[in-house]
C-alpha positions as a printed NumPy array, in Angstrom:
array([[ 98.652,  48.251,  77.328],
       [ 98.92 ,  45.909,  80.283],
       [ 95.131,  45.736,  80.643],
       [ 94.776,  44.774,  76.969],
       [ 97.403,  42.064,  77.353],
       [ 95.656,  40.641,  80.429],
       [ 92.295,  40.77 ,  78.652],
       [ 93.807,  39.062,  75.59 ],
       [ 95.268,  36.208,  77.623],
       [ 92.093,  35.816,  79.674],
       [ 89.941,  35.486,  76.554],
       [ 92.551,  33.311,  74.81 ],
       [ 92.751,  30.87 ,  77.72 ],
       [ 88.962,  30.687,  77.938],
       [ 88.64 ,  30.102,  74.187],
       [ 91.358,  27.442,  74.221],
       [ 89.638,  25.698,  77.137],
       [ 86.453,  25.547,  75.084],
       [ 88.398,  24.309,  72.052],
       [ 90.224,  21.712,  74.142],
       [ 87.118,  20.327,  75.795],
       [ 85.056,  20.247,  72.612],
       [ 88.002,  18.859,  70.615],
       [ 88.54 ,  16.069,  73.148],
       [ 84.824,  15.302,  73.126],
       [ 84.894,  15.123,  69.327],
       [ 87.913,  12.828,  69.174],
       [ 86.521,  10.618,  71.963],
       [ 83.095,  10.49 ,  70.265],
       [ 81.319,  11.575,  73.455],
       [ 77.664,  10.568,  73.435],
       [ 76.131,  14.097,  73.75 ],
       [ 78.238,  15.442,  70.904],
       [ 77.568,  12.451,  68.663],
       [ 73.847,  12.79 ,  69.34 ],
       [ 73.982,  16.485,  68.35 ],
       [ 75.955,  15.74 ,  65.179],
       [ 73.522,  12.968,  64.268],
       [ 70.623,  15.404,  64.833],
       [ 72.302,  17.867,  62.443],
       [ 72.708,  15.129,  59.84 ],
       [ 76.489,  14.79 ,  59.933],
       [ 78.211,  11.386,  59.615],
       [ 80.148,   9.98 ,  62.58 ],
       [ 83.58 ,  10.586,  61.048],
       [ 82.871,  14.331,  60.974],
       [ 83.553,  14.375,  64.734],
       [ 87.145,  13.307,  64.05 ],
       [ 87.634,  16.138,  61.551],
       [ 86.219,  18.682,  64.009],
       [ 88.269,  17.324,  66.903],
       [ 91.592,  17.377,  65.076],
       [ 90.93 ,  20.882,  63.748],
       [ 90.07 ,  22.178,  67.216],
       [ 93.17 ,  20.633,  68.807],
       [ 95.395,  22.115,  66.084],
       [ 93.719,  25.503,  66.613],
       [ 94.297,  25.222,  70.356],
       [ 98.007,  24.543,  69.819],
       [ 98.333,  27.498,  67.45 ],
       [ 96.52 ,  29.871,  69.819],
       [ 98.833,  29.014,  72.707],
       [102.091,  28.89 ,  70.733],
       [104.259,  32.006,  70.849],
       [104.633,  33.995,  67.646],
       [103.221,  32.608,  64.386],
       [100.857,  35.53 ,  63.65 ],
       [ 99.943,  34.182,  60.189],
       [ 98.927,  30.779,  61.613],
       [ 96.952,  32.488,  64.376],
       [ 95.05 ,  34.495,  61.774],
       [ 94.102,  31.266,  60.002],
       [ 93.113,  29.654,  63.3  ],
       [ 90.877,  32.635,  64.093],
       [ 89.403,  32.409,  60.597],
       [ 88.595,  28.738,  61.093],
       [ 86.99 ,  29.357,  64.46 ],
       [ 84.989,  32.311,  63.151],
       [ 83.824,  30.265,  60.188],
       [ 82.566,  27.612,  62.6  ],
       [ 80.57 ,  29.979,  64.835],
       [ 78.021,  31.3  ,  62.285],
       [ 77.324,  27.745,  61.159],
       [ 76.644,  26.703,  64.748],
       [ 74.359,  29.682,  65.274],
       [ 72.471,  28.947,  62.06 ],
       [ 71.981,  25.267,  62.868],
       [ 70.981,  26.07 ,  66.443],
       [ 68.433,  28.574,  65.164],
       [ 67.05 ,  26.252,  62.493],
       [ 66.948,  23.133,  64.645],
       [ 66.042,  24.63 ,  68.017],
       [ 69.397,  24.382,  69.816],
       [ 71.084,  26.567,  72.448],
       [ 71.74 ,  29.605,  70.238],
       [ 72.243,  32.007,  73.153],
       [ 75.168,  29.991,  74.538],
       [ 76.818,  29.701,  71.125],
       [ 76.327,  33.422,  70.567],
       [ 78.126,  34.239,  73.813],
       [ 81.069,  32.03 ,  72.851],
       [ 81.189,  33.631,  69.4  ],
       [ 81.323,  37.085,  71.005],
       [ 84.155,  35.982,  73.297],
       [ 86.129,  34.614,  70.338],
       [ 85.63 ,  37.888,  68.472],
       [ 86.918,  39.808,  71.495],
       [ 89.951,  37.533,  71.604],
       [ 90.675,  38.223,  67.922],
       [ 90.326,  41.977,  68.343],
       [ 92.655,  41.981,  71.33 ],
       [ 95.169,  39.878,  69.374],
       [ 95.58 ,  42.812,  66.991],
       [ 95.902,  45.334,  69.821],
       [ 98.882,  43.797,  71.606]])
């Protein structure tokens, strides 16, 4: 049980770091992210929507309790990953990196149900 709890928190902290960094980049309209969104055909304001959603997800992941909200946060993150993989595949992006992050998020979700 202790190993599962440690593994859950390790994956959760890593996932929330990724969410925090990418959410901050989205809200700040960082040049590399805006270039990628422009390449995918999204308008500039879409970065704000992504950034706010990621920061809210980060807060929910780290907050104690709230299992129903965490389920919805996991659902939102898992909905985002296949889209990223599809766009990376279709437009020639870094699909292997996104796939690794998607696997880590899935592991985090599975461990959430184990502890």
